[in-house]
C-alpha positions in Angstrom: 0.0 0.0 0.0 1.2 3.5 -0.7 1.5 5.4 2.5 1.6 9.0 1.4 -0.5 11.0 4.0 -0.6 14.4 5.5 2.9 14.3 7.2 4.3 14.1 3.7 2.9 17.6 3.2 4.9 18.8 6.2 8.0 17.8 4.3 6.7 19.4 1.1 5.9 22.7 2.8 9.3 23.1 4.4 11.6 21.3 1.9 14.0 23.5 0.0 14.7 23.3 -3.8 12.5 22.0 -6.5 10.3 19.5 -4.6 7.7 17.8 -6.8 5.4 15.9 -4.4 2.0 16.1 -6.1 -1.4 15.7 -4.5 -3.9 16.6 -7.3 -7.1 15.6 -5.3 -8.4 17.6 -2.4 -10.9 15.8 -0.2 -13.8 16.9 2.1 -16.1 14.5 3.9 -19.4 14.4 5.7 -21.5 11.9 7.7 -25.3 11.9 7.7 -27.6 10.0 10.1 -30.2 8.0 8.1 -31.8 6.1 11.0 -31.0 5.1 14.6 -28.2 2.7 13.4 -27.5 3.7 9.8 -25.3 6.4 8.5 -24.1 7.6 5.1 -20.5 8.5 4.7 -19.6 10.8 1.8 -16.2 11.6 0.3 -16.1 14.6 -2.1 -12.9 15.1 -4.1 -11.9 18.1 -6.3 -9.5 17.0 -8.9 -7.0 19.5 -10.4 -7.4 20.4 -14.0 -6.1 17.9 -16.6 -5.8 15.1 -14.0 -8.1 12.1 -13.7 -8.7 9.6 -10.9 -9.6 5.9 -11.5 -12.8 4.5 -10.2 -13.5 1.3 -8.1 -15.0 -0.2 -11.3 -12.0 0.1 -13.6 -11.6 -3.6 -14.6 -8.7 -5.9 -13.6 -5.8 -5.8 -16.1 -6.1 -2.0 -16.4 -5.0 1.0 -14.4 -5.1 0.8 -10.5 -8.8 0.7 -9.3 -9.7 2.7 -6.2 -10.1 0.8 -2.9 -12.3 1.9 -0.1 -11.0 0.2 3.1 -12.8 0.4 6.4 -10.0 -0.3 8.9 -12.1 -0.7 12.1 -15.2 -2.5 10.7 -14.9 -5.8 12.4 -17.4 -6.1 15.3 -18.4 -2.4 14.9 -20.5 -2.0 11.8 -21.6 -3.6 8.5 -21.5 -2.1 5.0 -24.8 -1.7 3.1 -23.8 -2.7 -0.4 -20.7 -1.5 -2.3 -19.6 2.1 -2.1 -21.6 4.2 -4.7 -19.9 6.7 -7.1 -20.9 9.9 -8.6 -20.5 10.8 -12.3 -17.6 9.0 -14.1 -16.2 8.9 -17.6 -15.6 5.6 -19.5 -13.1 5.4 -22.3 -11.2 2.6 -24.1 -7.5 2.3 -23.0 -5.6 1.0 -26.0 -2.5 0.2 -23.8 -4.2 -2.2 -21.4 -7.1 -3.0 -23.9 -9.8 -2.4 -21.3 -12.6 0.2 -20.9 -11.3 2.2 -18.0 -13.6 4.2 -15.7 -12.4 7.4 -14.1 -13.4 10.7 -12.5 -12.6 14.1 -14.0 -12.8 17.4 -12.1 -15.0 16.0 -9.3 -15.4 12.7 -7.5 -18.0 11.6 -5.0 -18.0 8.3 -3.1 -20.9 7.3 -0.8 -21.1 4.3 1.6 -24.0 3.5 3.9 -23.1 1.6 7.1 -25.1 0.0 9.9 -23.7 0.1 13.4 -23.5 -3.1 15.4 -21.5 -1.7 18.3 -23.4 1.2 19.9 -20.3 2.3 21.8 -18.2 3.0 18.7 -17.2 6.7 18.3 -15.4 6.9 15.0 -15.4 5.2 11.6 -11.9 4.8 10.2 -11.5 4.7 6.4 -8.6 4.7 4.0 -8.9 5.5 0.3 -6.3 4.0 -2.0 -6.4 5.4 -5.6 -4.4 6.3 -8.7 -4.3 9.8 -10.3 -2.9 10.4 -13.7 -2.0 13.1 -16.2 1.4 13.1 -17.9 2.4 10.9 -15.0 0.6 8.7 -12.5 0.5 8.9 -8.7 -0.6 6.2 -6.3 -2.0 7.7 -3.1 -3.6 6.7 0.2 -5.7 9.1 2.3 -7.0 8.3 5.8 -10.3 9.7 7.2 -11.9 9.5 10.6 -15.7 10.0 10.7 -17.0 11.1 14.1 -20.4 9.5 14.7 -22.9 12.2 15.6 -24.3 11.8 19.2 -27.5 13.7 18.5 -30.6 12.1 17.0 -31.1 14.5 14.1 -29.1 14.4 10.9 -25.7 16.0 11.4 -23.0 16.9 9.0 -19.5 16.8 10.5 -16.5 18.0 8.5 -13.6 15.5 9.0 -10.0 16.6 9.5 -7.2 14.3 8.4 -4.9 15.5 11.2 -4.5 18.3 13.7 -5.3 22.0 13.2 -1.6 22.7 12.8 -1.5 20.3 9.9 -4.3 22.2 8.2 -2.1 25.2 8.0 0.7 23.1 6.6 -1.7 21.5 4.1 -2.8 25.0 2.9 0.9 25.9 2.3 1.4 22.6 0.5 -1.6 23.1 -1.7 -0.1 26.4 -2.9 3.2 24.8 -3.7 1.5 21.9 -5.5 -0.6 24.3 -7.6 2.6 26.2 -8.6 4.3 22.9 -9.6 1.4 21.5 -11.6 1.0 24.8 -13.5 4.5 24.2 -14.9 3.8 20.6 -16.0 3.6 20.1 -19.7 0.5 18.4 -20.9 1.1 15.1 -22.7 -2.1 13.1 -22.3 -5.4 14.3 -21.0 -8.1 11.6 -20.9 -11.2 13.7 -20.5 -14.6 14.3 -22.1 -13.0 14.7 -25.4 -11.8 11.1 -25.3 -15.3 9.9 -24.4 -16.7 11.9 -27.3 -14.0 10.4 -29.6 -15.2 7.0 -28.6 -18.8 7.9 -29.4 -17.8 9.2 -32.8 -16.0 5.9 -33.5 -19.2 4.0 -32.5 -21.3 6.3 -34.8 -18.9 5.8 -37.8 -18.8 2.0 -37.3 -22.6 1.9 -37.0 -23.0 4.1 -40.1 -20.8 1.8 -42.2 -22.7 -1.2 -40.8 -25.9 0.4 -41.9 -24.6 0.7 -45.5 -23.5 -3.0 -45.3 -27.0 -3.9 -44.2 -28.3 -2.1 -47.3 -26.3 -4.4 -49.5 -28.0 -7.6 -48.2 -30.7 -9.7 -50.0 -33.3 -8.6 -47.4 -32.9 -4.9 -47.9 -31.4 -3.9 -51.2 -34.4 -5.1 -53.4 -36.8 -3.1 -51.3 -35.2 0.2 -52.2 -36.7 0.5 -55.7 -40.0 -1.1 -54.6 -40.5 1.3 -51.7 -39.4 4.4 -53.7 -41.7 3.5 -56.6 -44.6 3.1 -54.1 -44.1 6.6 -52.8 -43.7 8.2 -56.2 -46.7 6.4 -57.7 -49.1 6.7 -54.8 -48.5 10.3 -54.0 -50.5 12.9 -56.0 -47.5 15.2 -56.4 -43.7 14.7 -56.5 -43.4 17.0 -53.5 -45.8 14.8 -51.6 -43.8 11.7 -52.6 -40.6 13.3 -51.3 -42.4 14.3 -48.1 -43.6 10.7 -47.5 -40.2 9.3 -48.2 -38.6 11.6 -45.7 -41.2 10.7 -43.1 -40.5 7.0 -43.9 -36.7 7.6 -43.4 -37.3 9.4 -40.1 -39.6 6.6 -39.0 -36.8 4.0 -39.6 -34.4 6.1 -37.6 -36.9 6.5 -34.7 -37.5 2.7 -34.6 -33.8 1.9 -34.2 -33.0 4.8 -31.8 -35.9 3.6 -29.6 -34.3 0.2 -29.6 -31.0 1.8 -28.4 -33.0 3.7 -25.7 -34.6 0.5 -24.5 -31.3 -1.3 -24.2 -29.8 1.6 -22.3 -32.9 1.9 -20.0 -33.1 -1.8 -19.2 -29.4 -2.2 -18.3 -28.5 1.3 -17.2 -25.9 3.5 -18.8 -23.2 2.7 -16.3 -24.1 -1.0 -15.9 -23.5 -1.6 -19.6 -19.8 -0.9 -19.2 -19.5 -3.0 -16.0 -21.3 -5.8 -17.8 -18.9 -5.7 -20.7 -16.0 -6.9 -18.5 -18.1 -9.7 -17.1 -16.9 -13.3 -18.0 -20.5 -14.6 -18.6 -21.4 -11.5 -20.7 -18.4 -12.3 -23.0 -19.1 -16.0 -23.2 -22.8 -15.4 -24.0 -22.1 -13.0 -26.8 -19.4 -15.2 -28.2 -22.1 -17.9 -28.6 -24.6 -15.3 -29.9 -22.2 -14.1 -32.6 -21.4 -17.6 -33.6 -25.1 -18.2 -34.2 -25.3 -14.9 -36.2 -22.3 -15.9 -38.3 -23.6 -19.4 -39.1 -26.9 -17.8 -40.1 -25.2 -15.4 -42.5 -23.1 -18.2 -43.9 -26.4 -19.9 -45.0 -27.1 -22.6 -42.5 -30.4 -21.1 -41.5 -32.2 -17.8 -41.2 -33.1 -15.9 -38.1 -36.6 -14.6 -38.6 -39.3 -13.0 -36.5 -42.7 -14.7 -36.5 -44.6 -14.1 -39.8 -47.7 -13.1 -37.8 -45.8 -10.0 -36.7 -45.1 -9.0 -40.3 -48.7 -9.6 -41.4 -50.2 -7.5 -38.5 -47.8 -4.6 -39.1 -48.3 -4.8 -42.9 -52.1 -4.6 -42.5 -51.6 -1.4 -40.5 -49.4 0.1 -43.2 -52.5 0.3 -45.5 -54.1 2.9 -43.2 -52.2 5.7 -45.0 -51.0 9.0 -43.6 -48.1 9.3 -41.1 -49.3 6.3 -39.1 -49.3 4.1 -42.2 -45.8 5.2 -43.1 -44.6 4.5 -39.6 -46.0 0.9 -39.9 -44.3 0.6 -43.3 -41.0 1.4 -41.6 -41.7 -1.1 -38.9 -42.6 -3.7 -41.6 -39.1 -3.1 -43.2 -37.4 -3.7 -39.8 -39.3 -7.0 -39.3 -39.1 -8.4 -42.8 -35.3 -7.6 -43.1 -34.5 -8.9 -39.6 -32.9 -12.1 -40.9 -30.2 -9.8 -42.5 -30.2 -6.8 -40.2 -30.7 -8.6 -36.9 -27.2 -10.0 -36.6 -25.7 -6.7 -37.5 -27.8 -4.8 -35.1 -27.1 -7.4 -32.4 -23.4 -7.1 -32.9 -23.5 -3.3 -32.8 -25.5 -3.3 -29.6 -22.9 -5.7 -28.0 -20.0 -3.5 -29.1 -21.8 -0.3 -28.1 -22.6 -1.8 -24.7 -18.9 -2.4 -24.1 -18.4 1.4 -24.3 -21.2 2.2 -21.8 -23.2 5.4 -21.5 -25.3 6.4 -24.4 -23.3 4.4 -27.0 -26.2 2.1 -27.8 -28.3 5.1 -28.8 -25.5 6.6 -30.8 -24.9 3.3 -32.5 -28.5 2.8 -33.5 -28.8 6.3 -34.8 -25.7 5.8 -37.0 -27.0 2.5 -38.3 -30.5 3.7 -39.0 -29.3 6.9 -40.7 -27.3 4.9 -43.2 -30.3 2.6 -43.7 -32.8 5.4 -44.2 -30.8 7.8 -46.4 -31.1 5.9 -49.7 -34.9 5.7 -49.4 -35.1 9.4 -48.9 -32.5 10.3 -51.6 -33.9 8.1 -54.3 -37.4 9.5 -53.6 -36.0 13.0 -54.2 -34.1 11.9 -57.3 -35.9 8.9 -58.9 -33.6 9.0 -61.9 -30.8 7.7 -59.7 -32.6 4.3 -59.5 -31.4 3.5 -63.0 -27.8 3.5 -61.7 -28.5 0.9 -59.1 -27.0 -2.5 -59.8 -29.4 -5.3 -60.4 -30.1 -7.8 -57.6 -28.3 -11.0 -57.9 -25.8 -13.4 -56.4 -23.5 -10.6 -55.3 -26.0 -9.7 -52.5 -25.5 -13.2 -50.9 -21.7 -12.6 -51.2 -22.1 -9.5 -49.1 -24.0 -11.5 -46.5 -21.4 -14.3 -46.4 -18.6 -11.8 -46.0 -20.5 -10.3 -43.0 -20.8 -13.8 -41.6 -17.0 -14.3 -41.7 -16.5 -10.9 -40.0 -19.0 -11.9 -37.3 -17.1 -15.2 -36.8 -13.8 -13.4 -36.3 -15.3 -10.9 -33.9 -16.9 -13.7 -31.8 -13.4 -14.9 -30.8 -12.6 -11.5 -29.4 -15.3 -11.9 -26.8 -14.1 -15.4 -26.0 -10.6 -14.0 -25.6 -11.8 -11.4 -23.1 -13.3 -14.1 -21.0 -10.1 -16.2 -21.2 -8.0 -13.2 -20.2 -10.1 -12.4 -17.2 -10.1 -16.1 -16.0 -6.4 -16.5 -16.9 -7.1 -19.9 -18.3 -4.6 -19.6 -21.1 -6.8 -21.6 -23.4 -6.9 -18.9 -26.1 -3.4 -17.4 -26.0 -2.1 -15.1 -28.6 -0.9 -17.8 -31.0 -4.1 -19.8 -30.8 -6.2 -16.6 -31.4 -4.1 -15.7 -34.4 -4.3 -19.2 -35.9 -8.1 -19.0 -35.7 -8.1 -15.5 -37.4 -5.7 -16.7 -40.1 -8.0 -19.7 -40.8 -11.1 -17.5 -40.9 -9.7 -14.8 -43.2 -7.8 -17.3 -45.3 -11.1 -19.2 -45.9 -12.8 -15.9 -46.7 -10.1 -15.2 -49.3 -10.7 -18.7 -50.9 -14.4 -17.9 -50.9 -13.9 -14.6 -52.7 -11.7 -16.3 -55.3 -14.5 -18.7 -56.0 -12.7 -21.8 -54.6 -15.4 -22.4 -52.0 -19.2 -22.1 -52.4 -21.9 -21.9 -49.8 -25.6 -23.0 -49.8 -27.2 -19.8 -51.2 -24.5 -18.9 -53.7 -25.5 -18.5 -57.4 -23.4 -20.4 -60.0 -20.7 -18.1 -61.6 -18.6 -18.6 -64.6 -16.1 -16.0 -63.5 -15.4 -13.6 -60.7 -15.7 -9.8 -61.0 -12.8 -7.4 -60.8 -14.2 -6.0 -57.6 -14.5 -9.4 -56.0 -11.0 -10.3 -57.1 -9.6 -7.0 -55.7 -11.4 -7.5 -52.3 -10.1 -11.1 -52.2 -6.5 -9.9 -52.7 -7.0 -7.4 -49.8 -8.2 -10.2 -47.5 -5.4 -12.5 -48.6 -2.8 -9.8 -47.9 -4.3 -9.3 -44.5 -4.2 -13.0 -43.8 -0.5 -13.2 -44.8 0.2 -10.1 -42.6 -1.0 -11.9 -39.5 1.2 -15.0 -40.0 4.5 -13.4 -38.6 2.5 -12.6 -35.5 3.0 -16.3 -34.6 6.7 -15.6 -34.3 6.4 -12.5 -32.2 5.6 -9.7 -34.8 3.6 -6.9 -33.0 0.8 -6.7 -35.7 0.1 -3.0 -34.9 -2.9 -2.9 -37.3 -4.9 -5.2 -35.1 -3.2 -4.7 -31.8 -6.5 -4.2 -29.9 -7.9 -7.5 -30.9 -5.5 -10.4 -30.1 -4.3 -11.1 -26.5 -1.2 -9.1 -25.5 2.2 -10.4 -26.4 3.0 -11.6 -22.9 -0.2 -13.7 -22.9 1.2 -16.4 -25.2 3.0 -19.7 -25.3 6.2 -17.9 -26.1 6.2 -14.2 -25.4 9.1 -13.6 -27.7 7.9 -15.8 -30.6 8.3 -19.5 -31.5 11.8 -20.8 -31.2 13.3 -17.4 -30.5 14.2 -15.2 -27.6 15.1 -12.2 -29.7 18.7 -11.1 -29.1 18.9 -13.3 -26.0 19.9 -16.9 -26.8 17.6 -19.5 -25.3 20.6 -21.1 -23.6 21.8 -17.8 -22.0 21.7 -17.7 -18.2 20.4 -14.3 -17.0 22.1 -12.6 -14.1 20.8 -13.3 -10.6 17.5 -11.3 -10.1 17.2 -10.4 -13.7 14.4 -11.2 -16.3 13.5 -10.3 -19.8 11.4 -7.1 -19.8 9.8 -5.1 -22.6 11.5 -5.6 -26.0 13.7 -8.3 -24.4 15.7 -5.8 -22.3 17.4 -7.5 -19.4 15.8 -5.8 -16.3 16.1 -6.2 -12.5 13.2 -5.5 -10.2 15.3 -5.5 -7.0 17.6 -2.5 -6.5 20.4 -4.3 -4.5 20.7 -7.1 -7.1 20.7 -4.6 -10.0 23.4 -2.5 -8.3 25.6 -5.6 -7.6 25.4 -6.5 -11.3 26.1 -3.0 -12.5 29.3 -2.9 -10.4 30.3 -6.2 -12.0 29.8 -5.0 -15.6 30.8 -1.3 -14.7 27.8 0.3 -16.4 25.6 3.1 -15.2 22.2 2.4 -13.7 18.8 3.6 -15.0 16.2 3.5 -12.3 12.7 3.1 -13.7 10.1 4.0 -11.2 7.0 2.4 -12.7 3.7 0.6 -11.9 1.9 -2.5 -13.1 -1.2 -0.2 -13.7 0.7 2.8 -15.0 -0.7 3.8 -18.4 2.0 6.2 -19.4 4.7 3.8 -18.3 3.4 1.3 -20.8 3.2 4.1 -23.5 6.8 5.0 -22.9 7.8 1.4 -23.2 5.8 0.9 -26.3 6.5 4.2 -28.1 9.9 5.4 -26.8 11.8 2.3 -25.6 10.9 0.5 -28.9 12.7 3.1 -31.0 16.0 1.6 -32.3 18.1 4.5 -31.0 16.8 4.2 -27.5 16.5 0.4 -27.5 20.1 0.0 -28.4 21.2 2.1 -25.4 18.8 0.3 -23.0 20.1 -3.1 -24.1 23.8 -2.4 -24.3 24.9 0.7 -22.3 23.0 0.7 -19.0 21.7 -1.6 -16.3 17.9 -1.2 -16.0 16.3 -1.5 -12.6 12.5 -1.3 -12.7 10.9 -0.6 -9.3 7.1 -1.1 -9.2 5.4 1.3 -6.7 2.1 -0.6 -6.9 3.6 -4.0 -6.0 1.3 -5.2 -3.2 3.4 -8.1 -2.1 4.0 -7.7 1.7 7.6 -7.2 2.9 8.8 -9.6 5.6 7.9 -8.3 9.0 11.6 -7.7 9.7 11.8 -5.4 6.7 8.7 -3.3 7.5 9.3 0.2 8.9 8.0 3.7 9.5 9.1 6.2 6.9 11.3 9.0 8.3 10.1 11.2 5.4 6.4 10.6 5.4 5.7 8.9 8.7 3.9 6.2 6.8 3.9 2.5 7.5 6.1 0.8 4.9 4.4 -2.7 4.6 4.7 -3.7 0.9 7.4 -3.8 -1.8 5.5 -1.0 -3.5 5.6 1.1 -0.3 9.3 0.6 -0.1 10.0 1.9 -3.7 7.5 4.7 -3.3 9.3 5.8 -0.1 12.7 5.5 -1.8 11.5 7.7 -4.7 10.0 10.4 -2.4 13.0 10.4 0.0 15.7 10.4 -2.7 14.1 12.3 -5.6 11.4 14.4 -3.9 8.6 13.2 -6.2 5.8 10.6 -6.2 5.1 10.4 -10.0 5.4 7.6 -12.5 7.0 7.0 -14.9 10.2 8.5 -13.5 13.6 7.7 -14.9 17.0 8.4 -13.1 20.5 7.7 -14.4 22.9 7.1 -11.6 26.5 6.1 -11.1 27.5 3.1 -9.0 27.3 5.2 -5.8 23.7 6.2 -6.5 24.5 9.8 -7.6 22.5 11.3 -10.5 24.5 11.6 -13.7 22.4 14.3 -15.3 23.0 17.6 -13.4 20.6 19.9 -15.1 17.8 17.3 -15.5 18.4 14.6 -12.8 15.1 12.9 -13.5 12.9 12.6 -16.6 9.3 11.4 -17.1 6.9 11.0 -20.0 8.7 12.5 -23.0 9.6 12.2 -26.7 12.1 9.8 -28.3 14.6 12.6 -29.1 14.6 14.2 -25.6 14.8 10.7 -24.0 17.8 9.7 -26.2 19.6 13.0 -25.5 19.1 12.6 -21.8 20.4 9.0 -21.8 23.5 9.9 -23.9 24.4 12.9 -21.7 24.3 10.8 -18.5 26.2 7.9 -20.0 28.9 10.3 -21.4 29.4 11.7 -17.9 29.7 8.2 -16.4 32.5 7.3 -18.9 34.6 10.4 -18.0 
């Protein structure tokens, strides 16, 4: 646990020099009496601009989720459910490949408790959480709620220490604000990221709507429906008006479907559901059924009686009749559009919030536009290609895509359970088989039940087949450790594989090479130590400078530095050959042996875990609590870069220059 509490601010307030102990969240608390035994505890946090704090509900495998720990609960009180949270933002994290949930600007946590010990005077609580901007900070704050002695509801502000410390905290806040104003913004996950995610859902849904148009259930209905409006309407203007109403009705039907899904499950629950093992397994099976249907084994159809009843209402005329015509289209075309709509809703649900509504709007807009446009410009109908076997080809292609996507959901479940049944290599083999078979289908080497006989393949089909074949070949090197950046978000991560460095290879390290004591292969096969003493001993043996890497398992920007900066050939060569890398994980929750636990002289915190130890080392030695943090030192622990002793999230050029400057000084 990270023990960075108010006494740390004493150090901050009176330390000399460029101290950089950051504390971007300011907390206030209150306690409210709900009944004779029940109370509601509320934590309100104000988060500094451009920072964000992770929620309790950020899934495993991602950034560090918040923990609410009641330290004196046993025998004194019971918790009523899980702590509730105020407004949060959900966005996809392409580094950890999870949908992270976080607070921006403000955070509120509420927990109801029921007293079992009438003599208890205080409720002791600790909040453990991670805050990130250009760097990440792991913090723990302790609170003591005084139970009101009066019968009426009473709000009691809670102090985290003495009145003297309040003055110190005020000073510290001023210093912290001055420091954070000087920080250069690198990454700001905020509402703009959430909006970007919604735009991507809209775009995918819009393209899916156009794909649905090119299926045998929908495409032939375009000229039929447009002809109906133009012939039945007394004037061309009236025909256009009816077609527009028809299009709007299509949009309304699908948007209402998105609203119903959001209303039933709840906007926040959708995202939580998307990380659930059973959710992923069920939708894997559902998408397999959709795929088999598209491939021609059977058709998913709504009862004919529904279509007949709706069709009879369409004869009523007027706006009501047009609305029922749109509903009839949705029902009749369900065998083609149903799997697409179902897949969209599943994908949108994984984003949470109003994504299902946005997805259905994008899908229905693409579906409705042709009906409206062709009614306005009937001459365009002549340019439409004739219905034929190509429509079934579109349907089959969608079936293969559904099949490939299904295994992404199964992979999610496997990752959560850590079963290692669908590791990276197995996943890629399945995708290579799926897309390879699709390529053979497009080249006419394979036919399916509803395909029409063809003497030759069109140029368009040949071209698309070549694209699919190229993609299939592109994935093959992934079996030997290629990163496959084009599809990086789909297969399991590199370390979740039979051989993290590829079949029959350990990169630049021979499989027979014995690593130094305490070392392992880290990112990009760099030899790395996670114990300072063992790393220092090795550095003295090989007479190389040390690079301390203060990092975290759940540090987003640490992974980005490793993926984007360390992977550059100029930097990677230095990290492999010219320094000894020691990575110290500040969120390592393994307990230290009792004999090694201590009270920090700097912060007054209890140092109980390995992560606590490295956090205290970082704060004591380098006057900061942020990750990533990199320090180049000599064999006595002295910083080699005088003007810039430490460096954090930065560019390749700046990082390379910083490394070369320190190494040059070491060699003098």
